[in-house]
N, C-alpha and C positions, 0 to 999 in steps of 0.2 A: 180736720186739722192735723191729725196724726199722719195722714197720707201726704199732705202738702207741706207739713212742717211749718205752716204759717208763711210760706214763701210765695204762694199763688192765691189770687182771688178766686172765689168760687160761689156758685149759687146752687141751692138745694130746692128743687121743685117737686111738690107732692101731687100726684094725680089722684083726685078723689072723684072724678067723673067716670071712673071705670069700675067694673065689678071687682077687680083685684087692685087694691090701693097699693101704689108703689112710688118710689122716688126716682128722680133723675138728678144726677150731680154733674154740673158743668163747671169746669175750672179753666182759668186762663193759662195757656201753655207758657206764656211769658211771665217771668217772675215779677213781683211787685216793684222792685227797684230797677227793672228792665235790664238787668245785667246778664241774664242767661235765660234759656228756655228749658222746658221739661224734656228730659231724654227718655222716651218710651223704650221699654225693654221687652224681651221675649217672655211670654206668659205673665205679663203685668196684670191681666185680669184675674189670674189665680192668686197673685199676691194681694190684690184688693179684697178678694173673697176671704182669704185667711185673716186679714186685718179686720174685716167686718165681723167675722165669727168671734174673734177675740173681744171686740168691743161689746158685742151682744152677750157673751159669756160673762164679762166683767160686771154687767148691769143686770144679770139674772134673766136675760131675754132668751127666747128660743132660737135655735140654729136650724136652718133648713138642711135636712138630710138629703144628699144627692141620691137619686134613684138611677138604676141601670136603664139603658135606652128602651129595653123591651117592656119595662114596667111603667114607663111614662104614659100619661094620658094623651092620646093623639087627637088633634083637632079634627082631622078628616080621616075617616076609616075607609080605606080602599079595599075592595075584595081581592084576595090573593089570586094572582094570575096562574092559571093551570098550564103547566109546561108539558112537553113531550116526555121528559124524564119522570115527572110525577105519574103520568099515565102508565109508563113502563113499570115503575115501582109498585103501583097499585095492582097491576096485572100479576106481577111476581108474588105479591102478598097473597092474592086470592088463590093462585095456583098452589103455593106452599101450604095454604090452609086445607087444601084437598088431599095433602100428604101423598105426593107421587112416589112410586116405588123406586124409580131410578132417574138419573139425569136425563135420559132419553125421553122418558115419560114427561118430565118437566118441560123439555123443549117442545114436545108435541102438544102439550096443553097450551103453551103460549102461542104456538102456530094456529091452534083452533081459535084463539082470541084475535088473530090477525097480525101476529108479530113474526117477521121473517128472521130466521136464525143464520148467523154467519160464523162458521167455524174457522179456527186458526190459532195463532199465538195468543190473541186477545179475543175472547168470545164477545159477540155483540148481537143486538136485536134491532129491528127497524119496524115501525108501525106502518099502517097502510098509506097514510098521507105524509110520511116522513121522507126527507131526501137523503139523510145520512143515517148510518148505523150508530147506535149508542153502546159503548163498551160497558160491560158489567162493572169493571173496576172503577169507572168514573161515577157510579151511582152513590158511592159512599159506603160507610160501614154497614155490614150485614148483607151486601149484595154482590160480593165477589164470588168467583167460581168456587173457591175453597169453602167459603162460609155457606153457600147454598148447598154444596155436596154434603157438608157436615149436618145441615138441617135435614136433608133427605135421608141420611143414614141414621138419624135420631141421636146424634152425638151432641147437639146443641139446639137451642131455641132461636127462632128467627126474631130479629129486632127490626120492626118495621118503622118507617119514617112517619107513618100516619098516626102513631100513638100520641096521646095527649101529653104535652110537655108542661109540667107545672113549674112556675117560676120559683126559684129558691126563696124560702121564707127569710125575710129580712130580720136580722138580729135587733133586739131592743137594747139601746145603750143605757143600761141601768146606772152605770157609774156617772154618766153625764147628768142624769136627772138628780142624783144625790148631790153632786157638786153644785149644780145650779140652785138647788133648794137651800143648801147651806149658805151660799153667797147671798141669796135673796133674803134669808132670814137674819143673817148676821150671827156668828157663832157666840161671841161674847163682847163685852165692852173693851176688855183688854186686847182682844183680837182686832177690833176695829181701830184701836189707837196704834197698834204695832204695825207700822209700815203698811197701812191699809191699801194705799194705791199700788205699791209694789207687789203686794201679795195678790191683789186682784188680777194684775197683769200676768203674773206667773201662773195663777190658777187657770186663767183663760187660755194661756198658751198650752198648758197641760191638757185641758179639755179638748182643744183642737187637735193636738197630737194624737191622743188616744182615739179620738173619733176617726181620724184619717187611717190609723193602723188597725181599726176594727176591734179594739180591746173593750169588751162590754162588761167586765166585772173586775173587782179588786183581786180575786183569786187568779184570773187570767194574767193580770199585770204582774203579780208576784211570780207566777210560773214563767212568764216571758223573761223577767229580770234574772231569775235564777238560771235559766237556760243560757242567756247571753253571758252571764258571769262565768258559768262553767266553760263555755266555748272560748271565752277570752283567756282563761287560765290554761286550757289545752293548747291554744295557739302560742301563748307566751312560753310554755314549757318546750314546745316543739322548736320554736325559734332559738331558744337558749341551747337546746341540745344540738341543733344544727351548727350553731356558731362555735360551740365547744369542740365538736368533731372537726370542723374546718380548721380550727387552730391546731388541733392534733395532727391533721393531715399536713398542714404547712410545716410544722416542726419536723415531722417524719421525712418529708421531702428534702428538707435542708440537711438532715442527718444522712440520707442516702447519697446526696450530692457530695457531702464532705467525705463520706466513707470511700466513695469512688475516687475522689481526687487524691486522698492521702493513703491509699492502699499500698502503692509502691514504696512510699516513704516508710510505712510501718514494716513492710517486708525487709527492707534494707536495715532497719533498726533491729529486727529480730536476727538477721544474719550477722550483724555486728556483735552479737552476744549481749544485747541490751546495754550497749555502751552508754555511760553517763555523758561522755563528751558528745556523742551523736545525738543523744536526747536533748542536750542543751542547745545544740545547733538547730534542731528541728522541733523545738518545744511546741510551737503553735500548731503545727500540722499534726503532731502526735496527740496533743490534747483534744483536737477536733475528732480524730479517729477514735480515741478512747470514749468520748462522749457519744459518738454514733453507736459504738458497740454496746454501751450501757442502755441506750434507747432501744436497740434491737432486743436486748435481753429482757426488757420489760413487756415484750409482746406475748409473754406466757407460752413460749414454745411454738408460737405460730410462725409460719413462713413470712419473711419480709415481703410485703406486696411490691409489685413492680411500679415504676413511675407512671406508666400508662393507666394502670388500675386506680392509683391514687388521683391522677388527673381527672379521670372520668367520675370518680366518686365525689370529688370536690365540685365539679361542675353540676352534678346532679343535686347535691346539697344546696348549691347556690341558687338553682332554679326553684327548688322546693321552698327555700327561705323567702325568695321574692314573692312567690305565690301566697305563702302563709302570711307574709307581712302585709300584703295588700288586703287580705281578709281581716287581718289583725287590726288595721287602722279603722276599717269600716265597723267591725264589731265593737271596738273600743268606743267609737263615737256613739253608736246606738246604745251601748250599755250605760254610758254616762248620761245620755238623754233620758233613758227609762229610769235610772236610779233617781235622778232629780224629780222626774214625774211621780215616782213612787213615794218619795219623801213628801212632796206637795200634797198628794192624795191622802197620805196618812195624817198629815197635819190638819187638813180640812175635815176629814171624817172622824178625827179624834182618836186615831189608832195609836196605841203606845208601841213605838218601834222597838224600844229596848225590851219590852215585855215579850214581843214576838220572837226576838233573838234568843231570849232565855228559854222560851217554849221549844224552839228548834233544837237547842242544845240538849234539853231534857229528852226530846224524842230520839235524838241520835244515841244518847247514852242508854235509853231503854232498848233500842234495836240491837246495840252491842251485847 
């Protein structure tokens, strides 16, 4: 109902004749009032998955954790096809285990195993039944000429491709379990009465967000929030500093232009013996000249920069500001999202936020 918003008729069919009980949902693409059709969009399946996760989290149900492709259970296991590159790699591994004294000995040992050597800019080998030579650099990490020479010289250890690769251990989402248990149990009577439906939706949204981001504990959430807040402050300060400097450059450019335009007028005013009559006739130009000189005096004895240097600095600051502002918007969005998630988690887990703030202040005072 939440997906169709009540505008499309649908049927939910549950398969109980299979080992894995599952549902099929079929809904009519034409709306009930026949005024419009459903407009499918890119990655709509992902949107349905997220909505399904939220509904499950709201009702204390489990959420399927997606597994990487290499960890999924395959229906049909096919034996790995042995390639010519695999044979060459295994031959190189066995020769390096014998610890040859030089690269020439290494080549000779491979020749004894039936591999022909091709010298040149790119070293290559070819087996007995192979049509083409295989370059060492194309075998991947650990099989280039430099890496093999380093292994022969005893400067490094050989990394073979045949070693067992262990899949990375999947993190357990402790925070998800805590939230679901709290929602399933019901925190208190007052909690159930206070905007129960809205709170459940917000909590479910938080669960899905943290699950997608890989945050598996409250401490990780706090550390991530603090990191984003710190980065947001840094970007904000850098943008403000760039804008301030750009304003200063603009004002300095104006003073340089005014000084150049009114220089002859000021020299004539000085030759006239600083005549009051001349000053009144050219008041505006002389006041601009005076303001420019005062601005130059505030440079603390530094040489007045050229127009070209100011123009280049202004453009550089403008580019840096645009780059920082793009990251600023992204960090701000993520920071606000995680701050809301953090407040939701603290409310559900019964963590006193004000108490934690006071503890942080005390820790900072003790460090000082």
